[in-house]
C-alpha positions in Angstrom: 77.9 104.7 104.0 81.4 105.0 102.5 84.1 102.5 103.2 87.5 103.7 104.7 89.6 100.7 104.0 91.9 101.7 101.6 91.5 99.6 98.3 87.7 99.5 98.8 85.6 99.9 95.4 84.6 103.5 94.6 87.7 105.0 93.2 89.8 105.0 96.0 93.6 104.2 95.2 95.5 101.7 97.8 98.9 102.9 98.8 101.0 100.9 96.8 99.2 102.5 93.8 99.9 106.0 95.7 103.8 105.4 96.0 103.9 104.0 92.5 102.6 107.3 91.2 104.6 109.3 93.3 107.7 107.4 91.9 106.3 108.2 88.8 106.7 111.5 88.8 109.7 111.9 90.6 111.4 109.7 88.1 109.5 112.1 85.0 110.8 115.0 86.8 114.0 114.0 87.4 115.1 112.6 83.6 113.6 115.7 82.4 115.5 117.8 84.2 118.8 116.0 83.0 118.0 115.6 79.3 117.5 119.6 79.7 120.7 120.3 81.5 122.5 118.4 78.6 120.6 120.3 76.0 121.4 123.5 77.7 124.8 122.7 78.0 125.4 121.7 74.3 123.6 124.6 73.0 124.7 127.2 75.4 128.0 125.8 76.3 130.1 127.0 73.4 128.8 130.6 74.6 129.9 130.4 78.2 133.3 128.7 77.6 134.6 130.9 74.4 134.5 134.5 74.0 132.0 135.3 71.2 130.4 138.0 69.8 127.6 139.6 71.8 124.8 138.7 69.4 126.0 135.1 68.7 126.3 134.5 73.1 122.4 136.1 73.3 121.1 133.8 70.8 122.5 130.8 71.9 122.0 131.2 75.8 118.7 132.2 75.2 117.9 129.7 72.6 119.3 127.2 75.2 117.1 128.1 77.6 114.0 128.1 75.6 114.9 124.4 74.1 115.7 123.1 77.2 112.6 124.3 78.9 110.5 123.1 76.0 112.5 119.6 76.3 111.7 119.7 80.2 107.8 120.3 79.5 108.0 117.3 76.6 109.7 114.9 78.5 107.7 115.3 81.9 104.3 115.0 80.1 105.2 112.1 78.0 106.6 109.9 80.8 103.4 110.6 82.7 101.3 109.3 79.6 103.3 106.9 79.2 103.0 105.7 82.9 98.9 105.9 82.6 98.9 104.2 79.7 100.8 101.3 81.0 98.8 101.4 83.9 95.4 99.6 82.3 94.7 96.2 83.6 96.3 93.2 81.7 96.4 89.4 81.8 99.9 88.3 80.5 99.7 84.8 78.9 95.8 85.5 78.2 94.5 86.5 74.6 91.6 88.6 74.5 88.2 86.7 73.7 87.5 88.5 70.3 91.1 87.9 69.2 
């Protein structure tokens, strides 16, 4: 029969682990959105602030949008992958037996 206790064995996650994952996802999305907004502003900003020819304005705005979207995805994935790798159990101050 299965345990209904929260942190029991069998792959069930405890509340603290679920909270940590939720916080990490929120951090990944917020930091990615901020970085994407900065990049979009840097690339498309001149087109939005100055009167540029139509082609240049279109290229800057679309290029900024594409670059911001790519950065959003890459930043989110990299933060979550780094979090997953850091989640490995470790024992600070101890060395492994084969070192």
